[in-house]
C-alpha positions in Angstrom: -7.4 28.0 -5.9 -11.1 27.8 -6.7 -12.6 24.4 -6.1 -15.6 23.7 -8.3 -18.3 21.4 -6.9 -18.7 18.0 -8.6 -20.9 15.0 -8.1 -18.1 12.8 -6.6 -15.0 14.4 -5.2 -12.3 12.6 -3.1 -9.6 14.3 -1.1 -6.4 12.1 -1.1 -4.0 12.8 1.7 -0.7 11.4 0.6 -1.4 11.4 -3.1 2.3 11.4 -4.0 2.8 8.2 -2.1 2.6 4.6 -3.4 -1.0 3.8 -2.4 -2.3 7.4 -2.7 -1.2 7.7 -6.3 -2.7 4.4 -7.4 -5.9 5.1 -5.4 -6.3 8.5 -7.2 -5.7 6.9 -10.6 -8.3 4.3 -10.0 -10.9 6.8 -8.6 -10.4 9.0 -11.6 -11.2 6.0 -13.9 -14.4 5.5 -11.9 -15.5 9.1 -12.4 -14.2 10.8 -9.3 -12.6 14.2 -9.2 -9.5 14.3 -7.0 -8.1 16.9 -4.6 -4.6 16.5 -3.3 -3.3 17.9 -0.1 0.3 18.9 -0.2 2.7 21.2 1.7 4.2 22.3 -1.6 1.5 21.9 -4.3 3.8 22.8 -7.2 6.4 20.2 -6.3 3.7 17.6 -5.7 2.1 18.3 -9.1 5.5 18.0 -10.8 6.0 14.7 -9.0 2.7 13.2 -9.9 2.7 14.5 -13.5 0.0 15.6 -15.9 -1.4 12.0 -16.3 -3.2 12.3 -13.0 -5.5 15.5 -13.0 -5.6 16.8 -9.4 -6.9 20.0 -7.8 -4.2 20.8 -5.4 -4.8 22.3 -1.9 -1.9 23.6 0.2 -1.9 22.0 3.6 -0.2 19.5 6.0 -1.7 16.2 7.2 -0.3 17.0 10.7 -2.5 20.1 10.8 -6.1 19.2 11.4 -7.4 22.6 10.4 -5.9 22.4 6.9 -7.2 18.9 6.3 -10.7 20.0 7.5 -10.6 22.9 5.1 -9.4 20.8 2.2 -12.1 18.2 2.7 -15.0 20.7 2.6 -17.7 19.4 0.2 -16.0 16.0 -0.6 -17.7 12.6 -0.4 -14.5 10.6 0.2 -11.3 11.1 2.1 -8.5 8.7 1.4 -5.8 8.8 4.1 -2.7 7.4 2.4 0.1 9.5 4.1 2.9 7.5 5.7 6.0 8.3 7.6 8.8 8.3 5.0 11.4 5.6 5.3 9.8 4.0 8.4 10.9 7.1 10.4 9.1 8.7 13.3 6.0 6.6 13.4 5.2 7.5 17.0 5.3 11.2 16.2 3.3 11.2 13.0 0.8 8.3 12.6 -1.6 9.2 15.3 -1.7 13.0 14.8 -2.4 12.4 11.1 -5.1 10.0 12.0 -6.7 12.6 14.2 -6.5 15.1 11.4 -8.4 13.0 8.9 -11.0 11.9 11.5 -11.7 15.6 12.2 -12.0 16.2 8.4 -14.4 13.3 7.9 -16.5 14.3 10.9 -16.8 17.9 9.6 -17.5 17.0 6.0 -19.6 13.8 6.4 -17.3 12.1 3.9 -16.4 8.4 4.0 -12.9 8.0 5.4 -10.9 5.2 3.6 -7.6 4.0 5.0 -5.3 1.2 3.8 -4.6 -1.2 6.7 -1.8 -3.7 7.1 -0.9 -6.9 8.9 1.2 -5.3 11.6 -1.9 -5.6 13.9 -1.5 -9.4 14.2 0.7 -11.7 16.1 3.5 -13.6 14.3 1.4 -16.9 14.6 -1.8 -15.4 13.2 -1.5 -17.6 10.1 -1.9 -17.3 6.3 -5.6 -16.6 6.2 -6.5 -13.9 8.7 -10.2 -12.9 8.7 -11.5 -9.4 9.5 -12.7 -10.5 13.0 -9.4 -12.1 14.0 -8.0 -10.8 17.3 -5.4 -8.1 17.0 -2.2 -8.8 19.1 0.7 -6.8 17.7 4.2 -7.8 18.4 5.9 -4.5 17.5 5.8 -0.8 18.3 4.4 -0.1 14.8 1.8 -2.8 15.2 0.6 -1.2 18.5 0.3 2.2 16.8 -1.7 0.6 14.0 -4.1 -1.0 16.5 -4.5 2.4 18.3 -5.1 4.0 15.0 -7.9 1.6 14.2 -9.3 2.0 17.7 -9.6 5.7 17.2 -11.3 5.1 13.8 -13.8 2.8 15.5 -14.5 5.2 18.3 -15.1 8.1 15.8 -17.5 5.8 13.9 -19.3 4.7 17.0 -19.5 8.0 18.9 -19.5 10.6 16.1 -21.0 8.8 13.2 -17.8 8.9 11.0 -18.0 6.5 8.1 -14.9 4.4 7.9 -13.5 1.9 5.4 -10.3 0.0 6.2 -8.9 -2.0 3.2 -6.2 -4.2 4.7 -3.4 -5.7 2.6 0.0 -7.2 3.1 3.3 -6.0 1.7 3.2 -4.0 -1.6 4.8 -3.5 -4.9 4.0 -1.9 -8.2 4.9 0.9 -10.6 5.4 4.3 -8.9 6.1 2.6 -5.6 9.7 3.4 -4.8 9.5 2.3 -1.2 8.2 -1.2 -1.9 9.9 -4.4 -0.9 11.2 -4.8 -4.4 13.4 -1.8 -4.0 15.5 -3.6 -1.4 14.9 -7.2 -2.5 16.1 -6.7 -6.1 19.8 -6.2 -6.6 20.5 -3.8 -9.5 23.5 -2.7 -11.5 23.7 -0.6 -14.7 20.0 -0.6 -15.1 19.4 -4.3 -14.9 18.5 -6.8 -12.1 21.5 -8.9 -11.1 20.0 -10.9 -8.3 17.1 -11.3 -5.9 17.2 -11.5 -2.1 15.1 -14.0 -0.2 14.3 -12.5 3.3 13.0 -15.7 4.9 11.5 -19.1 4.3 7.8 -18.3 5.2 4.9 -17.4 3.0 4.3 -13.7 2.5 1.4 -11.6 1.3 1.9 -8.9 -1.4 -0.5 -6.4 -2.8 0.0 -5.1 -6.3 -0.8 -1.4 -6.0 -2.9 -1.0 -9.1 -5.1 -3.9 -8.0 -5.4 -2.4 -4.5 -6.4 1.0 -5.8 -9.0 -0.6 -8.1 -10.4 -2.5 -5.2 -10.8 0.7 -3.2 -12.6 2.4 -6.1 -15.0 -0.5 -6.5 -15.8 -0.5 -2.8 -16.5 3.2 -2.5 -18.6 3.2 -5.7 -21.0 1.1 -3.6 -21.4 3.4 -0.7 -25.1 2.6 -0.4 -24.1 -1.0 0.5 -21.4 -0.1 3.0 -22.0 -0.1 6.7 -20.8 2.8 8.8 -17.7 1.0 9.8 -16.3 -1.5 7.3 -13.2 -3.7 7.1 -12.2 -5.8 4.1 -9.1 -8.0 3.6 -7.3 -8.0 0.3 -5.4 -11.2 -0.3 -3.3 -10.1 -3.3 -0.3 -12.2 -4.2 0.4 -15.0 -1.8 4.0 -16.2 -2.0 4.0 -19.7 -0.5 7.8 -20.2 -0.3 10.6 -17.7 0.3 12.3 -18.6 -3.0 9.0 -18.3 -5.0 9.4 -14.5 -5.4 12.9 -15.0 -6.8 11.6 -17.6 -9.2 8.9 -15.2 -10.4 11.5 -12.5 -10.9 13.5 -14.9 -13.0 10.5 -15.3 -15.3 9.7 -11.6 -15.3 13.2 -10.7 -16.3 13.7 -13.6 -18.7 16.7 -14.7 -16.8 16.4 -18.4 -15.8 19.7 -18.3 -13.9 19.2 -15.0 -12.0 20.9 -15.5 -8.6 18.6 -15.9 -5.6 20.5 -15.1 -2.4 19.6 -15.0 1.3 18.9 -11.5 2.5 21.9 -10.1 4.5 20.1 -9.7 7.8 23.4 -9.6 9.7 24.4 -6.5 7.8 21.1 -4.9 8.7 21.5 -5.9 12.3 25.0 -4.4 12.5 23.9 -1.2 10.9 20.7 -0.8 12.8 22.2 1.2 15.7 23.2 3.9 13.3 20.2 3.8 10.9 16.6 4.3 11.9 15.2 2.7 8.7 17.3 -0.4 9.3 16.1 -0.6 12.9 12.5 -0.5 11.8 13.2 -3.1 9.1 14.8 -5.4 11.6 11.8 -5.1 13.9 9.5 -6.3 11.1 11.7 -9.3 10.3 9.1 -11.6 11.8 6.9 -11.0 8.8 9.3 -13.1 6.7 9.8 -15.8 9.3 6.1 -16.7 9.8 3.4 -17.1 7.2 1.0 -14.1 7.7 -1.7 -13.6 5.0 -5.2 -12.4 4.7 -8.5 -14.2 3.9 -10.4 -12.2 1.2 -13.6 -14.2 1.4 -15.7 -11.3 2.6 -14.3 -9.0 -0.1 -15.0 -11.5 -2.8 -18.5 -12.0 -1.6 -19.1 -8.2 -1.6 -17.5 -7.4 -5.0 -17.9 -10.7 -6.8 -14.1 -10.9 -7.3 -10.9 -9.4 -6.1 -9.0 -7.5 -8.8 -5.9 -9.5 -9.6 -3.0 -9.0 -12.0 -0.9 -12.1 -12.7 2.3 -12.0 -10.6 4.8 -12.1 -13.5 3.0 -9.3 -15.3 2.9 -7.1 -12.1 6.6 -7.7 -11.5 7.5 -6.8 -15.1 5.5 -3.6 -14.9 7.2 -2.7 -11.6 10.7 -3.5 -12.9 10.1 -1.4 -16.1 9.0 1.5 -13.9 12.2 1.0 -11.8 14.2 1.2 -15.1 15.5 -2.3 -14.8 13.7 -3.7 -17.9 12.7 -2.4 -21.3 9.1 -2.1 -22.1 8.9 -5.2 -24.2 7.9 -8.9 -23.7 10.3 -10.8 -21.5 12.2 -13.6 -23.3 14.8 -16.0 -21.9 18.4 -15.4 -22.9 18.4 -18.9 -24.4 15.4 -19.7 -26.5 15.6 -23.4 -25.7 15.0 -22.7 -22.0 11.6 -20.9 -22.3 10.0 -20.0 -19.0 6.4 -19.2 -18.1 5.1 -15.8 -17.3 2.6 -13.0 -12.3 1.1 -9.4 -9.8 1.0 -3.8 -0.2 2.5 0.0 3.8 2.0 1.0 5.5 
């Protein structure tokens, strides 16, 4: 493949994933050309579709050499690759981080990475600032802290430009691994119920908004420090049942059942299923209110991109095939309801 030089080019590692796809779409709207790294470029191109023009480069995020080669001449590297299904974090997260650091060092590009709240203790609170102490309570949290330590060291010692955009849980179109995939009960192409995982407040990021935020930040490279961290607040769900109530409005089903999440089933199945084991480890996120303070981001950009929750849920459910692409309406006209909008 011949790569033509352009004024602004971004390499997106993990472009077929939830954040990577939305980051690429937002960057394209902001005038960036996109390169995508993939082990199988043909399969990746088919998965992404023609609506997202990408110059594909064959390579693997675990192979630093192929990432360095793919990043030659770019101004931005977006590292959005994640272990699929929560599996093998220990064996993949840090090697991929080292690969993109090497690529950023060789190319001089800004390295942008989506952060999450795993870095913080269960009692960190609903408004965590960028300078809050990091005290992870899980193995994945410890890996994320080490990942960010390596990014900081690369910035301090090697001059690598880093941008961490931290968000909570995530949902949105083209995000099959989002929380809605396991919180929404589905049958015959419709939502039949919603699970409530816990009583505490919970932070959600609507993927199109998060991608747009990244694009706006990197468009102001001249204002960014060498090492930057911004917190994205997104959708703050104050009560556990609030998500279910919003789903009722988005679906136009005022009586949609809201049920407690079957944690006991997950606990019993965890010894035999790695994804369930990892999900159980992160249960604390639903027991304690853990959210992010976006004051610094709002001051820098003027505002945080924000889609109303019900609208974001509807777009997500339409993409999941659970709703038709038309305005929601209650099943009984006399019971009208109002209309709302993350992993690593």
